[in-house]
C-alpha positions in Angstrom: -58.6 -19.6 -9.7 -62.0 -21.0 -10.2 -62.3 -19.9 -13.8 -59.4 -22.1 -15.0 -61.0 -25.2 -13.4 -64.4 -24.5 -14.8 -62.9 -24.2 -18.3 -61.2 -27.6 -17.8 -64.5 -29.0 -16.6 -66.3 -27.7 -19.7 -63.6 -29.4 -21.9 -64.2 -32.7 -20.1 -68.0 -32.4 -20.4 -67.7 -31.5 -24.0 -65.5 -34.6 -24.6 -67.6 -37.0 -22.8 -69.4 -39.4 -25.2 -72.7 -38.0 -26.5 -76.0 -39.9 -26.8 -78.5 -41.5 -24.6 -76.7 -44.9 -24.7 -74.0 -43.4 -22.4 -76.5 -43.1 -19.7 -78.8 -46.1 -20.4 -76.4 -49.0 -20.9 -73.1 -50.1 -19.3 -69.7 -49.6 -20.7 -68.6 -52.8 -22.5 -65.0 -53.2 -21.3 -63.2 -55.9 -19.4 -63.2 -54.2 -15.9 -66.5 -52.3 -16.3 -68.7 -55.0 -14.9 -66.6 -55.3 -11.9 -67.0 -51.6 -11.0 -70.8 -51.8 -11.6 -70.8 -54.9 -9.4 -69.0 -53.1 -6.6 -71.5 -50.3 -6.7 -74.4 -52.7 -6.5 -72.8 -54.6 -3.6 -72.5 -51.4 -1.5 -76.0 -50.5 -2.4 -77.3 -54.1 -1.4 -75.1 -54.6 1.7 -74.4 -51.1 2.9 -71.2 -49.2 3.6 -69.7 -52.3 5.3 -69.3 -54.0 2.0 -66.6 -51.5 1.1 -64.1 -53.6 3.1 -64.7 -56.7 0.8 -66.0 -55.7 -2.5 -64.5 -58.5 -4.6 -66.7 -61.6 -5.3 -64.3 -63.6 -3.0 -64.7 -61.0 -0.3 -61.1 -59.6 -1.0 -60.5 -55.9 -0.6 -60.7 -53.5 -3.5 -60.2 -49.7 -3.3 -63.8 -48.5 -2.7 -63.7 -44.6 -2.8 -65.0 -44.4 -6.4 -67.8 -46.9 -5.7 -68.7 -45.4 -2.3 -69.1 -42.0 -4.1 -71.3 -43.5 -6.9 -73.4 -45.4 -4.4 -73.7 -42.3 -2.2 -75.0 -40.4 -5.2 -77.7 -43.0 -5.8 -78.7 -43.1 -2.1 -79.0 -39.3 -2.0 -81.1 -39.3 -5.2 -83.4 -41.8 -3.6 -83.9 -39.6 -0.6 -85.4 -36.8 -2.9 -87.4 -39.3 -4.9 -85.2 -39.6 -7.9 -84.2 -43.0 -9.3 -80.6 -42.8 -10.5 -79.1 -45.6 -12.5 -75.7 -47.1 -11.7 -74.5 -45.9 -15.1 -75.5 -42.3 -14.4 -73.8 -42.3 -11.0 -70.7 -44.0 -12.5 -70.5 -41.3 -15.2 -71.1 -38.4 -12.8 -68.3 -39.5 -10.4 -66.0 -40.0 -13.3 -66.8 -36.5 -14.8 -66.4 -34.8 -11.4 -63.1 -36.5 -10.8 -61.7 -35.9 -14.3 -63.2 -32.4 -14.8 -63.0 -30.8 -11.3 -60.7 -32.8 -9.0 -57.8 -33.3 -11.5 -57.5 -29.8 -12.9 -57.9 -28.3 -9.4 -55.2 -30.5 -8.1 -52.8 -29.6 -10.9 -53.6 -26.0 -10.4 -52.8 -26.2 -6.7 -49.6 -28.2 -7.4 -48.4 -25.6 -10.0 -49.1 -22.8 -7.5 -46.3 -24.2 -5.4 -44.0 -22.6 -8.0 -46.1 -19.9 -9.6 -47.3 -18.4 -6.3 -43.9 -18.7 -4.5 -43.4 -15.0 -5.0 -46.7 -14.2 -3.4 -46.0 -16.4 -0.4 -42.6 -14.7 0.0 -44.0 -11.3 -0.5 -41.6 -10.7 -3.4 -44.1 -10.7 -6.4 -44.4 -7.4 -8.1 -47.8 -8.3 -9.4 -50.3 -11.2 -9.5 -50.5 -11.3 -13.3 -48.2 -14.3 -13.8 -49.8 -16.6 -11.1 -53.3 -15.6 -12.3 -52.4 -16.3 -15.9 -50.9 -19.7 -15.0 -54.0 -20.5 -12.9 -56.1 -20.2 -16.1 -53.5 -22.0 -18.3 -52.6 -25.1 -16.1 -56.1 -26.6 -15.7 -56.5 -26.5 -19.5 -53.0 -27.9 -20.0 -53.9 -30.7 -17.6 -56.8 -31.9 -19.7 -55.1 -31.5 -23.1 -53.5 -34.9 -23.1 -55.4 -38.1 -23.9 -53.2 -39.9 -21.2 -55.2 -38.5 -18.3 -58.0 -38.4 -17.3 -59.5 -39.7 -20.5 -57.4 -42.9 -21.0 -58.6 -44.2 -17.6 -62.2 -44.4 -19.0 -61.1 -46.0 -22.2 -58.7 -48.6 -20.7 -60.3 -50.9 -18.2 -61.9 -48.7 -17.3 -59.5 -48.1 -14.5 -61.7 -45.6 -12.7 -60.5 -46.3 -9.1 -57.0 -45.8 -10.1 -57.8 -42.8 -12.2 -59.7 -41.1 -9.3 -56.6 -41.8 -7.1 -54.3 -40.2 -9.6 -56.5 -37.1 -9.9 -56.3 -36.8 -6.1 -52.4 -37.2 -6.1 -51.5 -33.6 -6.9 -53.1 -32.5 -3.6 -50.9 -35.0 -1.7 -47.8 -33.9 -3.7 -48.5 -30.2 -2.9 -49.1 -30.9 0.8 -45.7 -32.9 0.9 -43.8 -30.2 -0.7 -45.2 -27.6 1.7 -44.2 -30.0 4.5 -40.7 -30.1 3.3 -40.7 -26.3 3.4 -42.1 -26.3 6.9 -39.3 -28.9 8.0 -36.6 -26.7 6.6 -38.0 -23.5 8.0 -38.9 -25.3 11.3 -42.4 -23.6 11.1 -45.9 -24.9 10.9 -44.6 -28.5 10.7 -47.7 -29.9 12.6 -50.1 -28.2 10.3 -48.5 -29.4 7.1 -47.9 -32.9 8.6 -51.7 -33.1 9.3 -52.6 -31.9 5.9 -50.1 -34.3 4.3 -51.5 -37.3 6.3 -55.1 -36.3 5.4 -54.5 -35.9 1.6 -52.3 -39.0 1.5 -54.9 -41.0 3.4 -57.7 -40.0 0.9 -55.5 -40.8 -2.1 -54.4 -44.1 -0.8 -57.9 -45.0 0.2 -58.8 -44.3 -3.5 -56.0 -46.7 -4.5 -53.1 -47.9 -2.4 -50.8 -48.3 -5.3 -50.7 -44.6 -5.8 -48.1 -44.6 -3.1 -45.6 -45.8 -5.6 -46.2 -42.8 -7.9 -46.1 -40.5 -5.0 -42.7 -41.9 -4.0 -41.4 -41.6 -7.5 -42.4 -38.0 -7.7 -41.4 -36.8 -4.2 -38.2 -38.8 -3.9 -36.0 -36.4 -5.8 -37.3 -33.5 -3.7 -36.7 -35.4 -0.5 -33.1 -36.2 -1.5 -32.3 -32.6 -2.5 -34.0 -30.6 0.2 -34.3 -32.5 3.5 -31.5 -33.2 6.1 -29.8 -36.6 6.1 -31.5 -37.9 9.1 -34.9 -37.5 7.3 -33.5 -39.1 4.1 -32.3 -42.1 6.1 -35.6 -42.4 7.9 -37.4 -42.3 4.6 -35.1 -44.9 3.1 -35.7 -47.2 6.1 -39.5 -46.8 5.8 -39.2 -47.7 2.0 -37.2 -50.8 2.8 -39.6 -51.8 5.5 -42.6 -51.1 3.2 -41.0 -53.1 0.3 -40.4 -56.0 2.7 -44.1 -55.9 3.8 -45.3 -55.6 0.2 -43.1 -58.6 -0.8 -44.4 -60.7 2.2 -48.0 -59.8 1.2 -47.5 -60.9 -2.3 -45.6 -64.2 -1.4 -48.3 -65.1 1.1 -51.4 -64.2 -1.1 -50.2 -65.1 -4.6 -48.2 -68.2 -5.0 -45.5 -68.2 -7.7 -42.0 -69.6 -8.3 -40.8 -66.5 -10.1 -40.5 -64.0 -7.3 -36.7 -64.1 -7.2 -36.2 -64.4 -10.9 -37.4 -61.0 -12.3 -36.5 -61.9 -15.8 -39.4 -64.4 -15.8 -41.9 -61.9 -14.4 -44.7 -60.9 -16.7 -43.7 -63.6 -19.1 -46.7 -62.9 -21.4 -45.9 -59.2 -21.8 -45.3 -58.1 -25.4 -44.1 -54.5 -26.1 -46.7 -52.4 -27.9 -44.4 -49.6 -29.0 -40.8 -49.0 -30.0 -38.5 -46.9 -28.0 -38.7 -43.9 -30.4 -42.5 -44.1 -30.4 -42.6 -44.2 -26.6 -40.4 -41.1 -26.4 -42.5 -39.3 -28.9 -45.6 -40.0 -26.8 -43.9 -38.8 -23.7 -42.3 -35.6 -25.2 -45.6 -34.6 -27.0 -47.7 -35.3 -23.9 -49.5 -37.8 -26.0 -51.0 -34.9 -28.0 -51.0 -35.4 -31.8 -51.4 -32.9 -34.6 -49.8 -29.4 -34.7 -50.4 -29.0 -30.9 -48.3 -32.1 -30.3 -45.4 -30.6 -32.2 -45.6 -27.3 -30.3 -45.7 -29.3 -27.1 -42.6 -31.1 -28.0 -40.8 -27.9 -28.8 -42.0 -26.4 -25.6 -40.8 -29.4 -23.6 -37.3 -29.2 -25.2 -37.2 -25.5 -24.4 -38.3 -26.1 -20.8 -35.6 -28.7 -20.4 -33.0 -26.1 -21.6 -34.3 -23.6 -19.1 -34.1 -26.2 -16.3 -30.5 -27.1 -17.2 -29.6 -23.4 -17.0 -31.6 -23.1 -13.7 -29.5 -25.7 -12.2 -26.5 -23.4 -12.1 -28.5 -20.9 -10.1 -28.2 -21.4 -6.4 -31.8 -20.3 -5.7 -33.5 -22.7 -8.0 -30.9 -25.5 -8.2 -32.5 -28.0 -5.9 -35.9 -27.8 -7.3 -34.6 -27.6 -10.9 -32.6 -30.9 -10.4 -35.6 -32.5 -8.6 -38.0 -31.6 -11.5 -35.6 -32.8 -14.1 -35.2 -36.1 -12.2 -38.9 -36.5 -11.9 -39.2 -36.1 -15.7 -36.3 -38.6 -16.3 -37.8 -41.1 -13.9 -41.3 -40.9 -15.3 -40.0 -41.1 -18.9 -37.9 -44.2 -17.9 -40.9 -45.9 -16.3 -43.0 -45.2 -19.3 -40.4 -46.5 -21.8 -39.9 -49.6 -19.7 -43.6 -50.3 -19.5 -44.4 -50.1 -23.1 -41.2 -50.7 -25.2 -38.7 -52.9 -23.3 -38.5 -56.4 -22.0 -36.2 -58.1 -19.6 -35.4 -58.1 -15.8 -34.7 -54.4 -15.6 -38.0 -53.1 -17.0 -39.8 -55.9 -15.2 -38.6 -54.5 -11.9 -39.0 -50.8 -12.8 -42.7 -51.3 -14.0 -43.7 -54.0 -11.7 -45.6 -51.7 -9.2 -47.6 -50.4 -12.1 -48.7 -53.8 -13.3 -46.1 -53.8 -16.1 -48.4 -52.5 -18.9 -48.3 -48.9 -20.3 -51.8 -48.1 -19.1 -51.0 -46.7 -15.7 -47.6 -45.1 -16.5 -49.4 -43.3 -19.4 -51.4 -41.4 -16.9 -48.3 -40.0 -15.3 -47.1 -38.2 -18.5 -49.2 -35.0 -18.0 -48.2 -34.7 -14.4 -44.5 -34.7 -15.4 -44.8 -32.5 -18.5 -47.1 -29.9 -16.9 -44.9 -29.6 -13.9 -41.8 -29.3 -16.1 -43.5 -26.5 -18.1 -44.8 -24.6 -15.0 -41.4 -24.7 -13.3 -39.6 -23.5 -16.4 -42.0 -20.7 -16.7 -41.8 -19.8 -13.1 -37.9 -19.8 -13.2 -38.1 -17.4 -16.1 -40.6 -15.2 -14.4 -38.6 -14.9 -11.3 -35.6 -13.8 -13.4 -33.3 -16.0 -11.4 -31.5 -17.4 -14.5 -28.1 -15.8 -15.2 -28.3 -13.7 -18.3 -26.4 -10.9 -19.9 -29.7 -9.2 -20.7 -31.7 -6.9 -18.5 -34.5 -8.1 -16.1 -37.0 -6.5 -18.6 -35.7 -8.7 -21.4 -36.0 -11.8 -19.3 -39.4 -10.9 -18.3 -40.3 -10.5 -22.0 -39.0 -14.0 -22.5 -41.1 -15.2 -19.6 -44.1 -13.4 -21.2 -43.5 -15.1 -24.5 -43.4 -18.6 -22.8 -46.6 -17.9 -21.0 -48.2 -16.9 -24.2 -47.0 -20.1 -25.9 -48.3 -22.1 -23.0 -51.7 -20.3 -23.3 -51.8 -20.9 -27.0 -51.0 -24.5 -26.5 -53.5 -24.9 -23.8 -56.2 -23.6 -26.1 -55.0 -25.1 -29.3 -54.7 -28.6 -27.9 -58.5 -28.6 -27.2 -59.4 -28.8 -30.8 -59.5 -32.0 -32.6 -61.9 -34.6 -33.7 -62.6 -37.7 -35.9 -64.8 -38.4 -38.9 -66.1 -41.8 -39.9 -65.6 -42.8 -43.5 -68.2 -44.9 -45.5 -66.1 -48.0 -44.9 -66.0 -47.5 -41.1 -62.5 -46.0 -41.1 -61.8 -43.2 -38.7 -59.9 -40.0 -39.8 -58.6 -37.7 -37.2 -57.8 -33.9 -37.3 -56.1 -31.7 -34.8 -55.6 -33.2 -31.4 -57.5 -36.3 -32.4 -56.2 -38.8 -29.7 -58.8 -37.7 -27.2 -61.6 -37.6 -29.8 -60.7 -41.2 -30.8 -61.0 -42.3 -27.2 -64.5 -40.7 -27.0 -65.5 -42.4 -30.2 -64.3 -45.8 -29.0 -65.9 -45.4 -25.6 -69.3 -44.6 -27.0 -69.0 -47.5 -29.4 -68.6 -49.7 -26.3 -71.7 -48.1 -24.8 -74.1 -48.9 -27.6 -75.9 -52.1 -28.3 -75.6 -53.6 -31.9 -75.1 -57.0 -33.4 -72.4 -55.7 -35.7 -70.0 -58.0 -33.9 -72.1 -60.8 -32.6 -69.3 -62.5 -30.7 -68.5 -59.5 -28.6 -69.2 -58.9 -24.9 -72.6 -57.3 -25.0 -74.7 -57.2 -28.2 -78.3 -56.4 -28.8 -79.2 -60.1 -28.9 -77.2 -60.9 -25.8 -78.9 -58.0 -24.0 -82.3 -59.5 -24.9 -81.3 -62.9 -23.7 -80.0 -61.6 -20.3 -83.3 -59.7 -19.9 -85.2 -63.0 -20.5 -82.9 -64.8 -18.1 -83.7 -62.2 -15.4 -87.4 -62.7 -16.0 -87.2 -66.4 -15.9 -85.0 -67.3 -12.9 -86.2 -66.8 -9.4 -84.9 -63.7 -7.6 -81.5 -64.7 -6.0 -81.2 -67.9 -8.0 -77.6 -68.5 -9.0 -76.8 -68.5 -12.7 -73.5 -70.2 -13.8 -71.9 -69.2 -17.1 -68.5 -68.2 -18.6 -68.4 -64.5 -17.8 -66.1 -63.8 -20.8 -69.1 -64.5 -23.2 -70.9 -61.5 -21.8 -73.0 -63.3 -19.2 -71.3 -61.2 -16.4 -73.4 -58.2 -17.6 -76.4 -60.1 -16.3 -75.4 -58.9 -12.8 -74.5 -55.4 -14.1 -77.7 -54.7 -16.0 -80.4 -56.8 -14.5 -79.0 -57.7 -11.0 -79.2 -61.4 -11.8 -77.2 -63.5 -9.3 -74.4 -64.6 -11.6 -71.9 -66.9 -9.9 -69.1 -65.2 -12.0 -70.3 -61.4 -12.0 -66.8 -60.3 -13.1 -64.3 -61.8 -15.4 -61.9 -62.9 -12.6 -63.6 -63.4 -9.3 -60.5 -65.1 -7.9 -60.2 -68.4 -6.0 -58.3 -67.0 -3.0 -59.9 -66.1 0.4 -63.6 -67.0 0.1 -63.5 -67.8 -3.7 -63.0 -71.6 -3.5 -66.4 -72.2 -5.0 -65.4 -70.6 -8.3 -62.6 -73.1 -9.1 -64.7 -75.9 -7.5 -67.6 -75.4 -9.9 -65.2 -75.3 -13.0 -63.6 -78.6 -11.9 -66.9 -80.3 -11.1 -68.3 -79.3 -14.4 -65.2 -80.6 -16.2 -65.4 -83.9 -14.3 -68.3 -85.3 -16.3 -69.8 -86.8 -13.2 -73.4 -86.0 -12.3 -73.0 -86.5 -8.5 -69.8 -84.5 -8.3 -71.3 -81.6 -10.2 -74.6 -81.5 -8.4 -72.9 -81.9 -4.9 -70.9 -78.8 -5.8 -73.5 -76.7 -7.5 -76.6 -77.3 -5.6 -75.4 -76.0 -2.2 -74.5 -72.5 -3.8 -78.1 -71.2 -3.0 -79.7 -73.7 -0.6 -83.3 -72.5 -0.9 -83.2 -71.6 -4.5 -82.4 -73.5 -7.9 -79.2 -73.0 -9.8 -79.0 -72.4 -13.6 -76.6 -72.8 -16.3 -76.5 -70.4 -19.3 -74.9 -71.1 -22.7 -74.5 -67.9 -24.6 -71.6 -68.4 -27.1 -67.8 -68.2 -26.9 -65.5 -65.9 -25.2 -65.5 -62.3 -26.6 -62.5 -61.4 -28.7 -62.0 -58.2 -26.7 -61.6 -60.2 -23.5 -58.9 -62.5 -24.8 -56.2 -60.6 -22.9 -57.3 -62.3 -19.7 -54.4 -64.7 -19.0 -56.5 -67.4 -17.2 -59.4 -67.5 -19.6 -58.9 -71.2 -20.2 -60.4 -71.9 -16.7 -63.9 -71.4 -18.2 -63.4 -73.9 -21.1 -65.4 -76.7 -19.4 -68.5 -74.5 -19.7 -68.2 -74.6 -23.6 -67.7 -78.4 -23.9 -70.8 -79.4 -26.0 -70.1 -83.1 -25.3 -70.4 -82.4 -21.5 -73.6 -80.3 -22.0 -75.2 -83.0 -24.0 -74.2 -85.6 -21.4 -75.6 -83.6 -18.6 -78.8 -83.0 -20.5 -79.2 -86.6 -21.3 -78.8 -87.9 -17.6 -81.0 -85.1 -16.2 -78.2 -83.1 -14.6 -79.3 -80.1 -16.8 -82.9 -79.4 -17.7 -83.4 -77.0 -20.6 -85.7 -74.2 -19.5 -85.3 -71.7 -22.3 -84.0 -72.2 -25.9 -82.4 -69.1 -27.5 -81.3 -70.8 -30.8 -83.9 -68.8 -32.7 -82.6 -65.5 -31.5 -79.9 -65.3 -34.3 -78.4 -67.5 -36.9 -75.2 -67.7 -34.8 -77.0 -68.6 -31.5 -77.2 -72.3 -32.2 -77.0 -74.2 -28.8 -77.6 -71.1 -26.8 -80.0 -72.0 -23.9 -80.8 -71.6 -20.2 -80.7 -74.8 -18.2 -81.7 -75.6 -14.5 -79.6 -78.0 -12.6 -81.4 -81.1 -11.5 -81.0 -80.4 -7.7 -83.4 -82.1 -5.3 -84.7 -79.8 -2.6 
C-alpha cells in the first residue's frame, strides 16, 4: 500500500539533517568527495564516463551518480540550476525513503499476501495492516538506510541494498514458478531485470543476495537446480579470485589468517549480538524489539514442525543465523574464519550492519504470517490463534510507531544526551556537523578557513590548471566545491590502470631533484601551468586510510624550502595570515617552461 511507503518517506525526510548547510556545502567524510567527483565527471564528460568514473579510469558502480547527474541535467532543461549537493541529497532521500520501504513492503508481501494469491484469505485486513507496518519497521533501525549516509558515505552500496528486496522477491517468485512449472519465463525475466539493476547499482550486492537466497534454494528447488547453482557459485568465485589476483597484487591470498591485518574489532561479541537482536534500536523500543525477535524465533521453531511452513521457516531461520554470524564476524572476531566470512563485505561492520533490518523484519513478518495462517499446531481453537496473531500485529504496529521517537540534546560542554530511539538522531546530528563550516577543529577536512583558501585557489589558477596537494588535508574538496583540477580529487585515486601519474608525482617530489620533479609534473597539463598547494597536515578523521603515508613527501618542509630556493616552486599566494595555525600554507606554481 502506498500509505505505508509515504509514512516511511515522511520519517526519512523528518530525519534528514535540517539547516541550509545540508544543501549548500558538501558532506565532509572520507568517501564524499569521490561521489561528488563522479557526478561532476558524468556532467563534464557525458554518460560515457559512467564506465570509468575513478580518477585512474577504473570502473565504479555508477547508478547513484547517473541519477544525480540526470537530475541536474533535467533541472537545467527547465532553467533551474541545481547544485551537486542538492542532487546528491535528493537521490539519497528517494532511495532511502521510497525505494527501500517499498522494496521491503513488496518482499514482505510474499508471505503476508500468500493467502490472497492462493485465494484462501478470509479477509484483506492482515496484509493491509502489515503493508502499513513493514515500511515503518524498515526505517526504524539506524543500520539502514541512515547508516549509509553517515559511514563513508556509502551511497552507491546503500542504493543497491535498497533495491535488493525487489530482486529477492522476484527470485522467490521464480522459485515458486519453477516448482509449479508455471510462468517461469515471466519470473525469470523479472528476476534478471531486478538483479541487473541491483548489480548495476553495486556488483557486490550479489554476495548479500546469495547469502539470503541460498537457504531458500537449498530447501525448495530440485537437486539439479541446486547443483547448477553450486557450479555457478564455484565458477563465480574462481572468476572473482582471478580478478583480484590479477588486479591487486598481494602475497596473502592463500593465507586468510593474514588478510585484513590492520583490522581491529570495534565491539565485543555480546555487544554485537545486542545490536543484532535489537535491530540497532536503542531505548525502550529496542527492548521491545529484542522481545519480539525472541518470540518470533520461538514461533519459527514451532513452525518448522508444520509441513506447510517447514521449508520457509527453516530458510528464514538460516538467513537470520547467517546474517547474524556475518555481523558478529565483521565487528567482534579476528582470525582466518571471520576473515573469510566477512571478506566479500570489506571486513568492517559497516556493510553487514545494513543487513540487520532485512533479516529482522523478514523474521518478524514470517512469524506474524505463520500465526495468521493458523498453521502452527496448537491445542487451542483457530479463534484463539487468530487472537495471538492479532496481538503480535498490534505489538509490531506499536513497535513501528514507537521506534520513530527519539532525539538528542546538546549540553553546554558539547556532550550529547539521547532519549528514546536516539541512534538515528545521533547519526543525523553527526552528519549535519559534517556539513557545516567552522574552525572549531582547524586540522579537520574542510573548515571555514580551508574553504576560503580553496575559493582563492579557484580564483587564482587558470581554468583546467592542475593543482597538486595531499588530498587528506582537505584539498580534495577543491574539486568538489569549486571544480578545480586537483590531481588528487579523492583520497585514493589508485595507481592501477591509468593512474601511474599519481605514484610518479609522489616519488618525484620525494626525490629532491629539480629535473626529475619538473619532468614528471610539467606534462600533466601540457598547455597550462601546474600548482602545488600547502594547506596543513592530514585530517584526523581520515587517518583510517591505510596508505596515507604515500602523501608524506608533500609535507616535507625541507623539500619545499629547497624547491623554492632553486626555482622549482614559485610562491603565488601566501595563506599564513589566514589563521595562527596556517604557518607555511601557500600556493606555489611549478617552474615549468612552456
